[in-house]
N, C-alpha and C positions, 0 to 999 in steps of 0.2 A: 508439103512443106508447112503451108499455112494451118494446116490442120494440126502439124506437131507444135506451131507456136500457140496456138489457141488451147492447144492441150496443157501446154507448160505454164501458160498463164492462168488457167483455170485450177490448175493444181495450186498455184502459189495463193491463190483467192481460197480456195479450199482450206489449206494450212492456215491461212490468216483467219478464216471465218471459224475454223476449230479453236484457234484461240481466243479470237474476240467473243464467241458466244457462249463458250464453256462456263465463264463465271455465271452468266445467267441461267444456264440449265442447272448450276448446281443449286443456287439460289432457290430457284423455282420447286427442284425436288425435295429440299428440306422443307419447304412450307407445305407441300401436298402430302397427303396420305399416302403409304403404298397403295398401287394398285391391286385388287383381287385375282387370283389365278385366272379366272375365265377372261378376264380383260387382257392379260398376257396372251393366253392362246387367240384371241381375237386378232390383236396387233399381228401376231407369226402370220395367221391366215390370210391378212390384208397386203402381204407382202412387204415387210418391214427388213426382212434379210437382204442383203446385196448379193447376187447371184452370178456378177460379173463385173469385171472392172470397167470403167467407163472412160471415155475419150479424154475428160477432163480429170480422171485419178492418176495418181503415180503410186506405187506399191514403195513401202520402205526398203525393200529389196533391191530396188533400182537404185537407189543412193548407195548402199553399202557397197565397197570396192571401188566407188568411181573418182577418177582424178577430178581434182578441183584445180581451177586455171585462174591466173590473174587477169588483169585488165591487158596485159602484154601476152595473153595466150600462152604464159609459161605455166606448166603444172607445178604446183606449190604443196601437193600433198593429197592424200586421198581420205575418203569418208570411211571411217573406222566403226562408227555406231551413230544412231540416231536416240536421243534423249527425249523420252515424254515425261509429262507430269501425270500424278496420280488419275487426274480427270479427263485423260486421254489428249491433251492438246500438246503440240509439238514444241518442245523447248530449245532444242539447239541440235547443231550437227557436230560430231566430233571428228576433226581432220587429225590425221597423222603427219606431222611434218619433220624435216630433217631426218638423219639417218639415213642407211642403206641398206636394202632387204629386210627392213624392220629392225635391224639393231641400231641402237641410238635414237629411235624415233620418239618424238614426245606428240602426246594428244592433247588438242587444244579444242575446247568447246567454244561454237561461236553460233549466235543466235541464226537460226533456219532463213530468216527474211534477210539474211546478208548473203544467202546462197542463192544466186539466180540459176533458173533451168530453162535452157534452151534445146531445141531439136536440132540434130546435125542432119543437114541437107541431104537428100536421096536417101536416107537410113531410117531405121527404127531406134537410133540411138539418140542419149540426152547428153548434154554437154554441161556441166556444172563450172559456174564462175562466182567470182568472189571480188569485192573491193579491197579485201585484204591482200597483204604481198607475204613473200616468204618469210622477209626479216621482221615483219609485224607479228606474226604467227609464233615465230622462233622467240621473240620477246614476251609473249603472252603466256600467264601462268598455265602451268601443265594442269588438264584436267584429270581427275582422280575418281574412279567408280568407287561404290560401297565396299566390293570385293578388295580394292587396294587399300583403302582407309583402315580395313579390319587387319588386313594382312600387316601394315606398316605399325599398326597398335599393337599386335602381337608379336611383331619381331623385336620392338623396345620393351616388351614386359619381360622381367627376369624370370629365369627358368627357377622353379623350386627344386632343388635337387635332394631335399631331405626325404623325399616320399618316393626315390626309387629304390631304394634297396629293400630286401626282404625283411620280415618282420620276426621269422622262425629263425632259431638258429640251424645251421648244416652241421654236420658230422664232418669231421675233416676227410679227406681224401686217402683211401686205403685201409680204413678202419670198417672191419667187416662185422660190425656189432649188429646182431639180429634180434629182434623180439621173438617169444615163442611162437609156434605155430597156431596156437590159439587166441594170438591176438597182442597186445602190449604186455609187457612184463607188470605184474603188480607192483604197485605202489612201494619203494624202498628197496626192491630188489633189481640187481643189474641184470641186462638183457643178455642172452647166451651169445657166445661167439663162437663162428665156425673155423675150423683150422685151416 
């Protein structure tokens, strides 16, 4: 149990560290020239790849689908998504609130530092808690993904119906007019008709 608590605290520190140090890394990267290809090969050989999850690390998949509880130990929603910035720092956890079986549910993005992770005693499970309440989340503004924003813009854009018709005239139905076997009728001559 102590190991799980240490893991949770370390994971929180890891997320906080990513958020705190990411701007420094970006500024440092901009000031230094890009390393040569042999340098990248050396770094890979030196063990810069993570080969297994550490005791102080939490996978994003652990958060997805997890229930979030308030201070009264009542489930107020579940994590539907985790939002990252382009520099890799964790921005927010998207909590689905309200509704029933996903119908009428609203997504609210809350800063990840407001979601505390604790380990469930005698298991390998984690419990997510927040100081938010169901009422504050329901009153919060809804989070919209980029895809949802584009869909809303496209739904409100009027459709141009003038380009949906054909530009070539069609022969009336039941007219058996045909061109000669060699191709189109010469200009000025009518096509032959089959009886």
